[in-house]
N, C-alpha and C positions, 0 to 999 in steps of 0.2 A: 390027863393034864389038865383037866378042869375040877379035879376033886376038892380044891381048897374052896372053890365058890359055889358047888352044887349044895342045895338043901332040900332034901327029898323027905324031911319028916313032915308027919302031918300038922305039927304046929306051925312050921314054917309056911307050908302051902297055905294054911288058913290065914296067917298074917299078910302073906303077899296077896292073895284074893282079896282081902279086905281093902287093899288099896284101889281096887277098881270101883269108879264111882257109880256105876250102873251094874246091879246083878245080871243083866242080860249079857253082859260081856265077860262073866268068868266061865272060862273054858278049863280044860283039863290037860296041861302039858305033861311031857313024860317027866320032866324034872325042872327045877328052878335054879338058875345060876345068878349069884348075887355079886358082881364083880366090885373090887375096890378101887380099881384104877383103870385108866384108859388101856395100859398094857395088857390087863387081864382080858378085856374085851378083844384086843387084836390077836391074842392067842386064841381065844375062843373061836373067833371068826375063821382062823385057818384050820382048826379042826373040824368046825361045821362044815366048810366048804370041802375039806379033805374026804369027809365021811358022807357028804351029800345030805346032811341033816336039817331039816327045816327048823326055823326058829322064829321068836317073836321077841320084840323089845317093848318093855313097859317104862314109861316114865312115871307121870302123875296118874295115869290111867283114868283120865277125863272123858275121852271119846267114847260115846256109848253105842258104838258098832261092834258087834261081835266079829272077832278076828282083827280088829285093828291094831291090838296090842297084846294079842295072846293067841294060843294055839291049841288045838286038840291033837297035833300031828307033830310034836317036836318039842324044843326046849324053849322055856321063858327066861329071857335076860331081864332081870329086875334091877332098875338102875337106882335103887334106894341109896346105896352108898357112894353114887357118883354125884355128890351134893356139896363139894368144897365151894368156897367163894373167897376171892382174893382180889384186892383193889391194886392195881399196878399202873405206874405212870408211863404213858406211851406217848412220847414227844410232850406236847402241852396238855394232852388229854388224860384224865383219870378214867382208867378202863376197868369195868368189874368183870372178871374171869369166872364164870359161872357154872357149876356142874350140871348136866342136864337132868339129874335126878332130884333137883332141887324143887321146893314149891315156892310160888311168888311171896308169900306172906313171910316165909324166912329170909328170903333175898331182901325184901324191903325192910325187915327189921335190923338185919346185919348192916345194910348200907346207911340206915337212918343214924346209927352210932357214929358216923363219920359225915352226917349232914349231906349225904348224896341219895340219889334215886336213879332209877332206869326206866326206860319205856317198856313196860311189861304187862302182865294179866291184871284184868279188873276185879277178880274174885280171888280171895286170899287162897282156898285151897287147890287152885289150878296148879298143875306142874309146868316147869319151865320148858320141857323137852319138846313136846308137841305143839305148844303155842307158837314158837318161833317158826318151825317148819310149816305151820299152816298160815303164816303171814303175821298174825297178831294184832287184833283190835285192842287199843288202849284208851284210857281217858284223855290222851294227848293227840288222838287220831287227827283232829283238824289241823293242828299245827305241825305235826311230826311225821305223819304217815303211819306206816305199818312198824310194829315192834321189830320185825326182821330187817327194816331199813337202818336200824342203828346197832346191827352187829358189825363189828370190825374185822372180826376173825372167827371162823368156826374151826373147832378141832373135831374131825371126824376119823372113823376107822373105816377104810375102804374095802373093797371087795377082796383084795389081796392080803387083808390083815395088817396093812400099814397105818400108821398114825399119820394124818395129814394136817397142816395148818392152812387153811382155806381162806383166803381173802382176795382183795381186789386186784393184787398183783401176783400173787402165787399162783392161783387157779382161778381166774376170772370167770371162767364158764360155769364151774361148780359153785363159786360165790353167787352168781345170779340164781342159779337153779335151786339152791338151798332155801332161798328166801320165798317160800311159798310151795315148794315142791315135794313135801312130804318125806317119807323115808326111802325114797328112790335111789338115792345118790350115795348113802353111807350111813353109819351109825354115829350120831352126833353125841359127843361126849362133854364138850364144853363151848359155851358162848361167851365170847368177849364182847361185851356191850358198853357203848358210850354211857358215861353218867352224866347227870345234871345236879345242880344244886337243889337240896331239898327245901322246900317253902310250906308254910300252912296253906291250905286250900279252903275254899267254901263249898259246902256240898251236904248231902244227906238224901233222905228218902221220903217220898210221899205216897201215901196209899189212899185211894177215894173209893167209895163204895159204888154200887151199880147205878145208882142215881145219877152219877156224874161221869160215868164212863165215857159217854159221847163227848162230854166237855174235854176230857184228857185227849180224845182222839182229835178234836179240834185243835188242842194245844200243840200236838204233834205236828200238824198240818201246817200251823202257824209258824212253828220253829224252823220247818223246812222250806217256807215260802223263799223264793229265789230273792235276793238283794236284801230283804228287811228281816228275815227269820233269824233267831238266835243261832241256827246252824252256821251263820257266817262270822261269829265271834269265835276267834282261834282259841280262847281260853275255856270255852263252854263245850260240855259234853253232856248228853242225856242218854238213858237207857229206859225207854218206856216199855212196859209189858202189860198185855190184859191177860188176866188169870181167871180160870173158871174150875171149879171143884166139881167133880162128875157126880159125886154121891151126894153132897149137901146142895148142889146147884147154886153156889154163891159165885157172883162174878165181881171182881175188883180190878183196879188199874193201880200198878205199881211202878214208879219212877224214881230212878237215880239221877240225881243231879250232881255234876262236878264242875267247879270252876278253878282253873289253875292260877288264881291270883289271891293274895292274902287280904280279901276284903271282908269288911265287917257285916254288909248288907247284902241281900240276894240281889245278883246282878239284873240287868234288863233283859238279858238273854233269856232268863227263866220266868219272866213276868206271866206269860200264859199258863204256865204250870201252877205256879204259886196262887194265881187267881182261882183256881179251882179248889172247892171245899175239901179237906183231907180229914181222915181220921186220926185225931190228936195222938192217942196212944201208940199208932203206928206210923207217925210221921215226924219229921223234924230236920230242919236244915240249920247250919250254923258255920262260923270260922272254925276250923279244926285241923289236926294234923292228919297227914295222909295216912298214917297207921291207924288212927282212930276210926277214920272213914273205911279203910278196908277191913278192919275188924268186925264191922258190921255185916260183912259178907261171908263171915265164917260157916253160918248156917246153910250156905249153899253147897257145903262139901258133904251133906249127909250121904253116906254110902250104903243105906239099907233099904234101897228101893230099886225098882227098875225105871230106866228113862230111855227115851227115843227122841232123836233130833230129825228135823227136815229143814231144808233152807232153799231160799229163792232170792231173787233181786228185782226190784223196779226201779224205773227212774226216780230221782229224788224230787218229787213233785207232791203237792197237797192232795191232787187227784189220786195219787198211787197210795198214800196213807189211808185215805178214806175207803177206797175199793178193797184193800187188804183187810182192814178192819171190819168192814161191813161183812165180808165172807165169813170171817172168823166168827162174828156175832150170830150169824145165821146158823153156821154149822154147829155150834154148842147147844142150840135148841134142840138138836136132834140126837146128840150123843148119848150113848147108854150110861146107866148108873154104875160106873166102874169104881170098885172098891178102892178107896184110898187114891183116887185119881185126881190129877190137875192137868189141864191143857193150858198152853200159853202160846200167845203170839207176841214176839219181841221185833221191835223196830230199831234198826240200827242205821243212822245217817252218816253217810260218808260224803263229805263236801268236796268240791274241785279242789279246794286247798289241801286236802289230804292227798290226792294223787298228785298234785304238783310237787308236794314235799317228797314224796315217794321217788318221783323222777329226779329231783334235785340230789337226793341221797345216793344215786346211782342205779336206781330202777331195781326191778324184781321179776320173777317168773310170773306173777299176778298181772303186771303190766297193763293196768287199766288206765284210758287215755283220758286226761282231764278235758280233752275237747268234746268228749262226749257227755259232758255235764255230771252233775251230782249223782250219787247211787243211794239207794234205800235197800239194804238187806233185811231179809226176814227171816227169823227162827221161829218155826212152829214145833213145839216140843210137848213131851208128856212125861209125867212121873205117876206111877202106880204100884200098888202093892203085890199084885199077883201076876206071875209070870205067864198064866193062862190067858191073860188079857193082852199079851203083846200083839198077836196077829190082829186082832180087832183094832187096837189103837193105831198100829201101823198104818192099816188101811184107811182109817179116819184121817190120819196126818197127810197121807199121800193124796187123799181125795181133796183135802183143803188147798194143798199146794198146787195140785193140778187145776182146780177151779181159779185160783188166783192167777197162775200163769196164762191160762186161756182167756180170761176176761182182760188181762193186762196187755197181751198181744193184740186183742181185737181193738183195745183202745189206743195202741200205740206208745205204750208206757213200760213193756217189759224191758229188762236189762239184763243181757246174757252172762250172768256171773252168779257162782254159788261160793260163799265164803266157807273154806275147807273146815274150819275149827267149829261151824255150826251144822255142818251138812249131815246127811243121812245116808244109810246103807245104799249103794248102787248109783248115787248121783254122780253126774259127769264133771265132776270139778275141774280136774286138769285140762279137760278138753276145751273148756270155755275161757281159759286164761288168755288174756290179751286178745279177746274176741276170736279165739281159735288159733292166733298165730304162734303162741308159746309152745304148745304141744310137740310139734315136730322138732323144735329146737331142743326141748328137754330130752326128748327120746334119742336124739343124736349125742348129746352130751352123756346121757347115761350109757349108751353104746360104747362110747369112747373110753370111759373110766370104769366100766363094768362089762367087758366082753363076754364074759360066761354068765352074765345076767343073774348073779347071786341075788341082788335084792329085788329081783322080780320073781325069781322062781323059789328061793328057799325062805326069804324073810316075809313074814306076814305083814299085812298092811291093807287098809281100806282103799287106798288111792293109788293105784298101781298104773305105771305107763303102759303096761301090756294088758 
């Protein structure tokens, strides 16, 4: 029944495996099924359930956790061909209907031809599918909330192999759960997203050498300062990272700056970053098109190395910035000379306005309360050449995160949240949603719509309700 979509040749397997961002996630499924339509997937689910066959679903393949989107013990459904895009008028709103096998750069390019855009991924090569199911951080976060808050309709295949249109009126419980609940509720085949007029933005990237790393850390702390920092400008977004190469022992600070207005000069929100000396050949900001800005992120899609993620969150305060940065800077002094290795700590500011926007859009399973103040999520990651270094680097990352959390709790600045799309293997992401209140609700919704627990027992994934 699935013969038209199965590709078991060595060439097809190689091509499909090349879509995984990290080599650590390449497993050995029995075969690869490449559906062309939602109906193909619906038919496949019926067969897989009938035969009690395990399976995995891969969209963009960006999650660097083994088993998140592949399997050694079943069939891999590769969503590459589920990549159509159509703009339709729904009432007064232009809605982009996007296949979940798409990549964000292709979505942005197609919408740009109609002078439209959507709230989506910050990095060109990232896939659409998992991004939305994990919530979705965008450059519009402060003003618009999560990317998932702008889905007006999910098309999913449910555990019975039926195609459902899930929205606020048809299945309000599933609609809430899918916004951050990972693949526990169905196979998402299409997202219908609100569109917005496309404008030029001001932005770019700044890279500073080790001499000025502490100045960049101070700029991040100033940016997140309550009431006065740039984090409170709804048009502004920054993504600061400290990067250390483990073999050459070089430390740099790399910050992306994005301002959602067509201004000709750098806005006040960025003044503390632009005041720090930067390496000219690796830096530059300007008024530019959104596509020009995003094309500079294409290099982040390199798929010829191993990657690891780990995440946590602290309260959005200057003290939290400095605590996390200092621990990272201390720990890189003792890390081994891993061949081709880079370790990074990234700071993501989530202002109260972001959480208010999420609530105003109808809420989501993530359910962070604006009354608890701003949040700063942290991504500690590594990239490296040799798979034999995985265990050592995983231990190092875990140690850094544990030290940050331990000291943050002692200082009263820990925040119980882990951003799913940045998280590492084994982290209790779903249990922390809504300060622990969302988990039982998600389990009840999953039990109602999937009583045989197909998506818990048969579908692979890194973030299961079970």
